[in-house]
C-alpha positions in Angstrom: 239.4 77.3 118.6 241.2 77.7 115.0 241.7 74.3 113.8 242.6 75.2 110.7 245.4 76.0 109.1 246.9 79.9 109.7 246.5 82.2 107.3 249.6 84.6 106.0 250.4 87.6 107.8 250.5 89.5 105.1 246.4 88.7 104.8 246.2 90.6 108.4 243.8 93.3 107.7 245.4 96.9 108.0 241.9 98.0 110.2 242.1 95.4 112.4 246.1 95.7 112.5 245.5 99.6 113.3 243.3 99.4 116.2 245.8 96.8 118.4 246.8 98.4 121.8 249.3 95.8 122.9 251.4 92.9 121.9 251.5 89.4 124.3 254.8 87.5 123.0 256.8 84.5 124.1 260.0 84.6 125.1 262.2 81.5 123.8 262.4 80.9 120.1 259.4 83.7 119.6 262.1 86.6 120.3 265.3 84.5 120.8 267.6 81.4 118.6 270.0 79.6 120.5 268.9 81.3 123.9 270.0 85.0 123.0 267.2 87.8 122.0 267.3 88.8 118.0 269.0 91.6 116.9 265.7 92.4 115.4 263.2 91.3 117.5 264.7 93.9 119.8 264.6 96.7 117.6 261.1 95.3 117.0 260.6 96.0 120.5 261.7 99.0 120.8 259.5 100.5 117.7 256.8 99.4 119.1 257.7 100.9 123.3 258.2 104.2 121.0 254.9 104.4 119.1 253.1 103.1 122.0 252.2 100.1 121.8 251.9 97.9 125.3 254.2 94.8 125.0 254.0 92.0 127.8 256.3 89.1 127.5 254.7 85.7 128.8 257.3 83.1 129.0 257.6 79.5 130.7 260.9 80.8 131.9 262.3 81.3 135.6 261.7 84.2 137.7 265.6 84.4 138.5 266.3 84.1 134.3 263.7 86.6 133.7 264.4 89.5 135.8 267.7 91.0 133.7 265.7 91.2 130.5 262.7 92.5 132.6 264.9 95.1 133.4 267.1 96.2 130.1 264.2 95.0 127.6 261.8 97.9 126.0 258.6 95.9 127.8 256.1 96.8 130.3 256.9 93.8 132.1 257.2 89.9 131.8 255.4 87.2 132.9 257.7 84.1 134.1 257.2 80.2 135.0 253.9 80.3 133.1 251.8 82.9 134.9 253.2 82.8 138.1 255.6 85.9 138.5 255.4 88.8 137.1 258.4 91.1 136.9 256.8 94.4 136.2 259.1 97.4 134.9 259.5 100.8 136.2 261.6 103.2 134.2 264.1 104.8 135.6 265.3 108.5 134.4 269.2 107.6 135.1 269.2 105.9 132.3 270.4 102.5 133.9 267.6 100.6 132.5 264.7 100.4 135.2 264.0 99.2 138.2 262.0 95.8 138.3 258.8 95.0 140.8 258.3 91.0 141.4 255.1 89.7 142.2 253.6 86.2 142.7 250.4 85.0 141.7 250.1 82.6 144.5 251.1 83.7 148.4 253.6 83.1 150.1 252.3 80.2 152.2 251.2 78.5 149.0 254.7 78.7 147.3 256.7 77.3 150.3 253.1 74.3 150.9 254.1 73.7 147.0 257.9 73.9 146.7 258.3 70.4 148.9 255.9 69.1 145.9 257.9 70.2 143.3 261.2 68.7 144.4 259.4 65.3 145.2 258.1 65.3 141.3 261.2 66.2 140.1 263.2 63.4 142.0 260.7 61.0 140.8 261.1 62.5 137.2 264.7 62.4 136.9 265.2 58.3 138.9 262.2 57.4 136.4 262.2 58.6 133.2 265.3 57.4 131.6 267.7 60.5 130.5 265.8 63.5 131.7 267.8 66.4 133.4 266.8 69.2 134.9 267.0 72.7 132.8 269.7 74.5 133.8 267.5 77.6 134.8 266.4 75.6 137.6 268.2 77.3 140.3 266.0 80.6 139.2 262.7 78.6 139.8 260.5 79.8 142.8 256.7 78.1 141.6 257.6 75.1 138.8 259.7 72.5 137.8 261.2 72.3 134.4 263.1 69.4 132.3 265.5 70.3 129.6 263.9 68.5 126.1 265.8 70.4 123.7 268.0 73.1 125.0 271.4 71.3 126.1 269.9 67.6 125.5 267.5 65.7 123.5 264.7 63.9 125.4 262.5 61.8 122.2 259.3 61.9 122.0 257.9 59.1 124.2 260.3 60.0 127.4 258.7 63.6 127.1 255.5 62.0 127.0 256.5 60.2 130.3 257.6 63.2 131.7 254.1 65.2 130.8 252.1 61.7 132.4 254.2 61.5 135.2 253.6 65.5 136.1 249.7 65.1 135.3 249.2 62.3 137.3 251.2 64.1 140.4 248.5 66.8 140.3 250.3 69.0 138.5 249.4 71.5 134.9 252.1 70.3 132.3 253.3 71.8 129.3 255.6 71.2 126.5 257.5 74.3 125.1 259.9 74.4 122.6 262.9 73.6 125.3 261.6 72.2 128.1 258.7 70.3 129.8 257.2 72.6 132.5 255.1 70.9 135.6 253.8 73.2 138.3 250.7 73.1 141.1 247.8 75.9 140.3 245.4 77.0 138.2 247.7 80.1 136.9 248.5 79.6 132.9 249.5 82.1 130.9 246.1 83.5 129.7 245.7 84.2 133.8 248.4 85.8 133.7 247.9 87.9 130.1 244.8 88.7 131.9 246.4 89.3 135.8 248.5 92.3 133.5 245.9 94.0 131.7 244.3 94.5 135.3 247.1 95.2 137.4 248.9 97.1 134.8 246.2 99.7 133.5 242.9 99.0 135.2 241.2 97.0 132.5 239.6 93.8 131.4 241.8 91.7 129.1 238.5 89.7 127.9 236.8 92.9 127.5 239.3 94.5 124.8 240.9 90.8 123.1 240.7 92.3 119.5 242.5 95.0 120.8 245.6 92.5 121.4 247.8 89.9 119.7 249.5 87.0 121.1 252.5 85.9 119.1 253.8 82.7 119.7 256.1 79.5 118.3 254.8 76.4 120.3 252.7 73.9 121.9 252.2 75.3 124.9 251.3 78.1 123.1 247.6 76.7 121.6 245.6 78.0 124.7 246.6 81.6 123.7 246.3 81.3 120.0 242.6 79.5 120.5 241.6 82.8 122.8 243.1 85.6 121.1 241.5 86.7 117.6 245.0 87.9 116.3 246.9 85.3 117.3 250.1 84.9 115.5 253.2 82.4 114.7 256.5 82.5 113.8 257.4 80.3 111.1 259.4 77.6 113.6 256.0 76.9 114.9 256.0 74.7 111.8 258.2 72.2 113.7 255.5 71.5 116.0 253.1 70.5 112.8 252.0 67.4 114.0 251.4 67.9 117.5 249.2 71.0 116.9 245.2 70.9 117.7 244.8 74.6 117.9 246.6 77.0 115.2 247.1 80.5 115.5 245.3 83.0 112.7 248.3 83.8 111.3 251.9 82.9 110.4 255.0 84.5 109.7 257.3 84.3 106.8 260.3 84.3 109.0 260.8 82.3 112.1 261.8 83.7 116.0 263.4 86.9 116.3 262.9 88.4 112.4 259.1 86.8 112.6 258.8 88.7 115.7 259.9 91.8 113.7 257.5 91.2 110.7 254.6 91.5 113.2 256.0 95.0 114.7 256.1 95.9 111.0 252.5 94.8 110.3 251.2 96.6 113.3 253.2 100.0 112.9 253.4 100.6 109.3 249.4 100.8 109.4 249.9 103.5 112.3 252.8 105.0 109.8 250.1 105.7 106.9 247.4 106.7 109.5 
């Protein structure tokens, strides 16, 4: 766990950058700005892909929202709903992006059982927390609920805390991203999703090669990943949550959001190009 302030990304030792074989990244406000991927982030993803660096996005966004991006962005996979759903990209030689295979961390009976519990908690939140609204992407969610606190509405910190408390009192996991409060039933997390994908896609154990993977994020719900990965990086807008952070990444970019992610790609690829 890193409780001290991060180093600038320019301090990343070249020998560590050279060993990296893959990148895990958050999406909202890490690759995107105002809900859309930035041009520099998309170009950075393409450069990493062409260099043979695996990139897997891990997000609290829903399966339905993630599906079109899993098809066309140069990613190996998107893990949606905080580790619950994997959208695995398969290249299409016909040139239209590719196919996406959807897999779940929970079996179908469990998902069906939890659906009723999720709906009950959502109703309680909307009834008990003044000003609370479901995220607009809720129709695409299959394993969690999301309350908007900063995407299309502004929920003040005391109300955010009230939502989190209510979710956890109901037996849910609850995290706060840069835009949503997510709640779900089950043991899955961003970290379990990362482990799942390395085993599922490459047949290896993530924890045996942690130093060869980077995690990039921007918010308080990335703290578990920041604490687990020796090569963890925050994009500069992470500082918006400075007062709420207890676990910092090891490094911090100069620029926010997609431009910050492009810095990460540049740091990793420059040392490869130099040999």
